N, C-alpha and C positions, 0 to 999 in steps of 0.2 A: 504494500499500499504506500501510497506517496506520503510526503510529509505534510502535504495539504490535506489530504484526507484524514490523517491522524489527527491532525489540529481540529478540523471540523467536527470529527467525532467528539473529541474532548469538550469542544465548546457546546453542542448540543447536549451532552450529557450533564455538563453544569447547568445548563437552562433549565432541563428537566426536572433536576434536583433542587434548584432554587424553586421551582413551581410548586414540587411536592411539599417543600417546606413554609410555604406561603409568603416567600421573600421577593416573589417576582410573578408578574402576570405576562401572557404571551402577547396580550393587545399591546404591551409596550414594545415588543418586537415588531408587531405588524406597523405600527406608526413609524417606527424607525426605518423599515425598509421601505415603507411608502415615500418617505422623505429622501433617503439615502441610496436608493437602488442605481442612479447612474455611477455615483463614485464606486460602488461594489463593483460594477461592470468593469471599470476603468482599472481598477486595482486588481481584478483578476487577470485582465488582459496583460498588464504590467509585468505582473508575476509569471505568466505564460511565456512572455518574451524573454525575460531575464533568467528563467528556469531552461531555456533551450541551450544546449551546449553543441558548438560546432557551426 
């Protein structure tokens, strides 16, 4: 599994744990994604370019 995939699983796991503990609501994530989705796409693209070797 790639490093990005591992980090994504850790982040998702932490979000579910915080939700189960009542410290986090998924509506907060939806609001953040609604606002910042273009930046997320740009970051994924830049990471893809930087990760290519050769």
